[in-house]
C-alpha positions in Angstrom: -17.2 -44.5 1.4 -17.1 -48.4 0.9 -14.2 -50.5 1.5 -13.6 -51.0 -2.1 -13.5 -47.3 -2.6 -11.3 -46.7 0.2 -8.9 -49.2 -1.2 -8.8 -46.8 -4.5 -8.4 -43.8 -2.6 -5.4 -45.4 -0.5 -3.5 -46.5 -3.6 -3.4 -43.1 -5.0 -2.4 -41.7 -1.6 0.3 -44.2 -1.4 1.4 -43.5 -4.8 1.5 -40.0 -4.2 3.9 -40.1 -1.3 5.6 -43.1 -2.9 6.4 -40.5 -6.0 7.9 -37.7 -3.2 9.5 -40.2 -0.7 13.1 -39.7 -1.9 12.7 -36.0 -2.0 10.5 -35.5 1.1 13.2 -33.9 3.2 12.9 -30.9 0.9 9.3 -30.7 1.8 10.2 -29.9 5.0 10.5 -26.7 6.7 14.4 -26.4 8.3 13.2 -26.2 11.4 10.8 -29.2 11.3 12.6 -31.5 13.7 13.3 -29.3 16.4 9.4 -28.3 16.2 8.7 -32.1 16.4 11.2 -32.0 19.6 9.3 -29.2 21.4 5.9 -31.5 20.6 7.2 -34.6 22.2 8.4 -32.3 25.2 5.2 -31.7 26.1 4.4 -35.2 26.6 5.3 -38.1 29.1 6.7 -40.8 27.0 8.7 -43.0 29.4 11.8 -45.1 29.1 10.2 -48.9 28.5 7.1 -48.1 27.1 5.8 -49.0 23.5 4.8 -46.6 21.1 3.2 -46.8 17.5 4.5 -44.5 15.1 1.7 -43.8 12.9 2.2 -42.3 9.1 5.9 -42.5 9.9 7.3 -41.4 6.3 10.7 -41.5 6.2 11.0 -41.9 10.0 12.0 -38.6 11.6 10.3 -39.4 14.7 12.1 -42.7 15.2 15.3 -41.0 16.9 13.5 -38.4 18.8 11.4 -41.3 20.2 14.1 -43.8 20.8 16.1 -41.7 22.9 12.8 -41.1 25.3 12.5 -44.9 25.0 16.0 -45.9 25.9 16.5 -48.4 26.7 14.1 -50.7 26.7 11.0 -49.3 25.3 10.1 -50.2 21.2 9.3 -48.1 18.5 6.7 -49.4 15.5 7.1 -47.3 12.7 4.2 -47.9 10.0 3.0 -46.3 6.7 0.9 -47.3 3.9 3.7 -45.9 1.4 6.7 -48.3 1.0 8.6 -45.9 -0.8 8.5 -43.6 2.3 9.4 -46.8 4.4 12.4 -47.9 2.3 14.0 -44.6 2.9 13.6 -44.5 6.5 15.1 -48.3 6.2 18.1 -46.7 4.7 18.5 -44.1 7.4 17.8 -46.6 10.7 18.9 -50.0 9.7 17.4 -51.3 13.0 13.9 -49.7 13.2 10.6 -51.9 13.2 8.8 -50.9 9.9 5.4 -52.1 8.7 3.8 -51.0 5.5 0.2 -51.3 6.2 -3.5 -49.3 6.1 -4.2 -48.1 9.3 -7.9 -48.6 8.3 -6.7 -52.5 8.4 -4.4 -52.9 11.6 -3.0 -56.5 12.5 -1.7 -55.5 15.8 -2.6 -57.2 18.8 -5.5 -55.5 21.0 -4.0 -52.9 23.8 -0.4 -53.5 22.4 0.8 -49.8 22.7 0.9 -47.6 25.8 1.2 -44.4 23.0 -0.2 -44.0 19.4 1.5 -41.0 17.5 -0.2 -39.7 14.5 2.1 -37.0 13.1 1.3 -35.2 9.9 -0.6 -37.6 8.7 -4.5 -37.5 10.3 -5.9 -35.4 7.4 -4.7 -38.4 5.3 -7.0 -41.0 6.5 -9.6 -41.5 4.2 -12.3 -42.6 7.0 -11.1 -41.3 10.5 -13.6 -43.0 12.9 -12.6 -46.3 11.4 -8.5 -45.3 11.8 -9.5 -44.2 15.4 -11.2 -47.5 16.3 -8.2 -49.1 15.0 -5.9 -47.2 16.6 -7.9 -47.2 20.0 -8.2 -51.0 19.8 -4.3 -51.4 19.8 -4.1 -48.6 22.3 -3.6 -49.9 25.8 -6.3 -49.2 28.7 -5.2 -45.7 30.2 -2.6 -44.8 27.0 -2.8 -42.0 25.2 -3.2 -40.9 21.5 -1.7 -37.6 20.0 -2.4 -36.1 16.6 0.1 -33.0 15.9 1.4 -31.0 12.9 4.9 -28.8 13.2 2.4 -25.7 11.8 -1.3 -24.5 12.6 -4.3 -26.6 11.2 -5.1 -23.4 8.9 -1.5 -23.3 7.6 -1.8 -27.5 7.1 -4.9 -27.1 5.5 -4.3 -24.4 3.0 -1.1 -26.3 2.2 -2.9 -28.9 1.4 -5.2 -26.9 -0.9 -2.0 -25.4 -2.3 -1.0 -29.0 -3.4 -3.7 -30.4 -4.7 -3.7 -33.5 -6.8 -5.2 -36.3 -4.3 -4.0 -34.5 -1.0 -6.0 -31.5 -2.2 -9.4 -32.2 0.1 -7.5 -33.3 3.3 -8.1 -31.4 6.1 -7.5 -31.3 9.7 -11.1 -30.9 10.9 -11.9 -28.2 13.5 -12.0 -28.9 17.4 -15.0 -29.5 18.1 -15.4 -32.4 15.0 -11.9 -33.5 16.2 -13.2 -34.1 19.7 -16.2 -35.7 18.3 -14.7 -38.0 16.6 -12.4 -39.0 19.7 -15.4 -39.6 21.8 -17.0 -41.9 19.2 -13.6 -43.8 19.1 -13.8 -44.5 23.3 -11.0 -41.4 23.9 -11.3 -38.5 26.0 -9.6 -35.5 24.7 -7.6 -33.9 27.2 -5.2 -31.2 25.9 -5.7 -29.3 22.1 -3.9 -26.7 20.9 -3.7 -24.9 17.7 -1.2 -21.8 17.0 1.9 -21.1 15.7 3.9 -23.6 17.4 1.7 -26.2 15.7 -1.6 -28.5 16.0 -1.8 -30.6 19.1 -4.0 -32.6 20.5 -3.9 -35.3 23.0 -6.6 -37.8 24.1 -6.7 -40.5 26.7 -8.3 -44.1 26.7 -10.1 -44.5 29.4 -8.2 -47.3 32.2 
């Protein structure tokens, strides 16, 4: 897909999520935050680190991450959908937010200790290019997490059911994900897909 085509598709994705922003919590399960908390408890985010929160939506990860990073850590939350970020701003006035396309990031190289892609990876129109951008922003020795609070099968079926512009958006197979990570210079260290959710952790070489 060419760059102009990406931009057209990404505008449709942005408009889709903008249209759902005000009611996004209604789309989430009652235990969504608890499930995210359990996922974060399995990784080693440390106080003082810098985290890039990709596809931040209405900011669900912001308070969970800030508690782990205090007192001097930093969360930068990005999303393609400005309507989602307005909801995040309303909830967390002091949060660091930026509306940006993951295919064209403007962060300095090796700016972050962690990159977290929660519930957004299937919506990347060019996963290989997105991972290249994200890996560039990740420090040597840093880690990238792709996660969902439901299994791959459940997420993919949900997107097929919703249809519209997200109808074909699915989490790739485990082999395909590992290959994408390797092509971006990341080594998959952990991969899990079960009732607790989908979880892939990859490391950037030191």
